[in-house]
C-alpha positions as CSV (number, residue, x, y, z in Angstrom):
1,M,137.5,-129.5,-18.7
2,R,135.3,-126.5,-19.2
3,T,133.2,-125.9,-22.3
4,F,132.5,-122.4,-23.6
5,V,130.3,-121.4,-26.4
6,A,130.3,-117.7,-27.6
7,G,132.0,-116.7,-24.3
8,Q,129.4,-118.4,-22.1
9,K,130.2,-121.5,-19.9
10,A,128.1,-124.5,-20.7
11,V,127.3,-126.5,-17.6
12,G,126.1,-129.6,-19.2
13,D,125.4,-131.3,-22.5
14,L,121.9,-129.8,-22.8
15,E,123.2,-126.3,-22.1
16,F,126.0,-126.8,-24.6
17,A,123.6,-127.8,-27.3
18,E,121.3,-124.8,-26.5
19,L,124.2,-122.4,-26.6
20,A,125.7,-123.9,-29.7
21,L,122.5,-124.2,-31.7
22,G,120.6,-121.2,-30.3
23,I,117.6,-123.4,-29.6
24,D,115.9,-124.0,-26.3
25,I,115.3,-127.7,-26.6
26,D,112.7,-127.9,-23.9
27,L,110.7,-125.1,-25.6
28,F,110.1,-127.2,-28.7
29,R,110.3,-130.8,-27.3
30,G,108.7,-130.2,-24.0
31,P,110.1,-130.6,-20.5
32,L,111.0,-134.0,-19.1
33,E,108.7,-133.4,-16.0
34,V,105.0,-133.1,-16.1
35,E,103.5,-129.8,-17.2
36,T,99.9,-128.6,-16.9
37,D,97.6,-128.1,-19.9
38,S,98.0,-124.3,-19.5
39,E,101.8,-124.5,-19.3
40,R,101.9,-126.8,-22.3
41,A,99.6,-124.4,-24.3
42,A,101.8,-121.4,-23.4
43,R,105.0,-123.3,-24.3
44,E,103.6,-124.5,-27.6
45,D,102.4,-120.9,-28.4
46,A,105.8,-119.5,-27.7
47,A,107.5,-122.3,-29.7
48,R,105.2,-121.5,-32.7
49,D,106.2,-117.8,-32.5
50,V,109.9,-118.6,-32.3
51,L,109.6,-121.1,-35.2
52,A,107.8,-118.6,-37.3
53,D,110.5,-116.0,-36.7
54,L,113.2,-118.5,-37.6
55,V,111.4,-119.4,-40.9
56,A,111.0,-115.7,-41.7
57,E,114.7,-115.2,-41.1
58,A,115.5,-118.2,-43.3
59,D,113.3,-116.9,-46.1
60,A,115.2,-113.6,-45.8
61,G,118.4,-115.5,-46.5
62,D,119.7,-116.5,-43.1
63,E,120.9,-120.1,-43.7
64,I,121.6,-120.8,-40.1
65,A,118.1,-119.7,-39.1
66,G,116.9,-122.2,-41.8
67,W,118.8,-125.0,-40.2
68,D,117.6,-124.0,-36.7
69,A,114.0,-123.9,-38.0
70,L,114.3,-127.4,-39.3
71,Y,115.9,-128.6,-36.1
72,A,113.2,-126.9,-33.9
73,D,110.4,-128.2,-36.1
74,A,111.8,-131.8,-35.7
75,L,112.0,-131.3,-31.9
76,T,108.2,-130.6,-31.9
77,R,107.6,-134.1,-33.2
78,T,109.6,-135.9,-30.6
79,V,108.5,-137.2,-27.2
80,P,111.0,-137.4,-24.4
81,F,111.7,-141.0,-23.5
82,L,110.7,-140.6,-19.8
83,R,107.4,-138.9,-20.7
84,A,106.7,-141.6,-23.2
85,A,107.5,-144.3,-20.7
86,R,105.0,-142.9,-18.2
87,G,102.3,-143.6,-20.9
88,L,103.1,-147.3,-20.9
89,R,101.0,-149.6,-18.6
90,S,103.2,-151.0,-15.9
91,G,104.8,-154.3,-16.9
92,T,102.9,-154.8,-20.2
93,G,104.9,-152.7,-22.6
94,E,101.7,-151.4,-24.1
95,A,100.4,-147.9,-24.3
96,A,97.8,-146.9,-21.6
């Protein structure tokens, strides 16, 4: 079965969510793989700009942008499971 959103083919679940919600999840949550400090700073700076734009659009009356802003803001407070698991000490179940 093929899945299309707004005329674009979604290859996987993540791409479907991005197309349906209009939010780049990795931009706000962070990638699952390791990123350098400079990559993280650039990503977080871009995420702040996008979030500010969404909030401004919501303040101007765009309800969808308001919901997107809430979702994007919530994503900034999450830690991908795999990245969080790397911070655990091997075999102890405690944070490193």
